[in-house]
C-alpha positions in Angstrom: 16.9 40.1 -23.3 20.5 40.6 -22.0 19.3 39.8 -18.5 17.9 36.5 -19.6 21.0 35.6 -21.5 23.4 36.6 -18.7 21.3 34.8 -16.1 20.9 31.7 -18.2 24.7 31.5 -18.8 25.5 32.1 -15.2 23.6 28.9 -14.2 25.6 26.5 -16.4 27.3 23.9 -14.2 26.0 25.2 -10.9 24.7 22.9 -8.2 21.1 23.5 -7.0 20.6 26.0 -4.3 18.0 28.5 -3.1 20.1 31.3 -4.7 18.9 30.3 -8.1 16.9 33.1 -9.9 13.3 33.6 -10.5 11.9 36.3 -12.7 8.8 38.3 -11.8 7.1 40.1 -14.6 4.6 42.9 -13.8 2.6 43.4 -17.0 0.9 46.6 -15.7 4.2 48.4 -15.3 6.1 46.3 -17.9 8.7 45.6 -15.2 10.9 42.6 -14.9 12.4 41.8 -11.5 14.9 39.0 -10.6 14.8 37.5 -7.2 16.3 34.4 -5.7 14.2 31.4 -4.7 15.2 32.2 -1.1 13.6 35.7 -1.4 10.6 34.6 -3.5 8.4 33.7 -0.5 9.0 37.2 0.9 8.3 38.9 -2.5 5.2 36.8 -3.3 3.9 35.5 0.0 2.2 32.2 -0.7 -1.3 31.6 0.7 -1.0 28.7 3.1 -4.3 29.4 4.9 -6.0 26.3 3.4 -3.1 24.1 4.6 -3.8 24.7 8.3 -4.6 21.4 10.0 -7.5 23.0 11.8 -9.2 23.9 8.5 -8.4 20.6 6.9 -10.0 18.7 9.8 -13.0 21.1 9.7 -13.5 20.6 6.0 -13.2 16.8 6.4 -15.8 16.7 9.1 -18.2 18.7 7.0 -17.5 16.4 4.0 -18.2 13.4 6.2 -21.7 14.8 7.0 -21.2 16.4 10.4 -23.3 19.4 11.2 -21.4 22.7 11.1 -21.8 23.4 14.8 -20.7 19.9 15.8 -17.7 20.2 13.4 -16.7 23.5 15.0 -17.0 22.1 18.5 -14.9 19.0 17.6 -12.2 21.3 16.2 -12.3 23.5 19.3 -11.7 20.4 21.4 -8.8 19.1 19.2 -7.0 22.4 18.4 -8.3 25.0 20.8 -10.7 27.8 20.2 -8.0 30.4 19.5 -6.1 28.4 17.0 -9.2 27.3 15.2 -10.5 30.8 14.9 -7.1 32.2 13.9 -7.1 29.7 11.0 -10.6 30.7 10.0 -9.6 34.4 10.1 -6.5 33.9 8.0 -8.5 32.0 5.5 -11.1 34.7 5.3 -8.5 37.4 5.0 -6.8 35.6 2.1 -10.2 35.1 0.4 -11.1 38.7 0.7 -7.8 40.1 -0.6 -7.2 37.4 -3.2 -4.1 35.3 -3.7 -3.7 35.3 -7.4 -3.8 31.5 -7.2 -0.4 31.6 -5.5 -0.7 29.0 -2.8 1.9 27.2 -0.8 1.3 24.1 -2.9 2.2 26.0 -6.1 5.2 27.5 -4.4 6.4 24.0 -3.3 5.8 22.6 -6.8 7.9 25.4 -8.3 10.8 24.6 -5.9 10.7 20.8 -6.5 10.2 21.3 -10.3 13.1 23.7 -10.5 15.3 21.4 -8.5 14.5 18.5 -10.7 15.3 20.5 -13.8 18.7 21.5 -12.5 19.5 18.0 -11.2 18.7 16.6 -14.7 21.4 19.0 -16.1 18.9 21.1 -17.9 18.7 24.9 -17.6 15.3 26.6 -17.5 14.5 29.6 -15.4 11.0 30.3 -14.0 9.2 33.5 -14.8 6.1 34.3 -12.9 3.8 36.6 -14.9 1.9 38.5 -12.2 -1.9 38.7 -12.3 -3.3 42.1 -13.0 -5.9 42.0 -10.3 -6.4 39.9 -7.1 -8.7 37.5 -8.9 -6.4 36.8 -11.9 -3.9 34.0 -11.3 -0.2 34.4 -11.6 1.1 32.4 -14.5 4.3 30.3 -14.3 6.4 29.9 -17.4 9.9 28.6 -18.0 12.6 30.4 -19.9 14.6 27.9 -22.0 17.6 28.2 -24.3 15.2 27.7 -27.2 13.0 30.6 -26.0 16.1 32.9 -25.7 17.2 31.8 -29.2 13.8 32.7 -30.6 13.9 36.1 -29.0 17.4 36.8 -30.2 16.5 35.6 -33.8 13.4 37.9 -33.8 15.7 41.0 -33.2 
C-alpha cells in the first residue's frame, strides 16, 4: 500500500517520460514489482511475431483465396526465403510457449494510453496482473487515487 501511495505522489506534476512506473503483480508468488516503462519491454517481452510484414502478407494472400503453396512462393519472391521462414519460426515459437496475450499492439496501447492520461493531468498507474500459465492473459488495470483511498479506508 505504501508503495502505491509513494509512487502515486511522486508523479504529481511530472512531464511524461519512459521513466514512469508500471507495477507487475505475480499472483502465484504474491509479489509486486515496479519497473519503468523503458524496462517493461525487457521484463515482459511483447510478442510481435504476428506484426511481421511477411506474415501479414502471407495471411492476406490466403484470405484473398490464394493456394497455400502459391502464397508461400509469392512471399519468398517478395521477402526472401530466409526472412519468410524466420517469421514463420518466430510465430510458431510464440504460439508454442504462449504469450499471455501480451502482444506488441497491447504494449503500444499501454504506452499511448498512459501518455494520454498523464498529458490530461490525470494520475493513474498501470498494474499488470500476470497470467498464471502461458495460456492465461495478463490483465491490465489502472491504479487511481480513488482505488488507493478505498484501500486505505479498508485498513
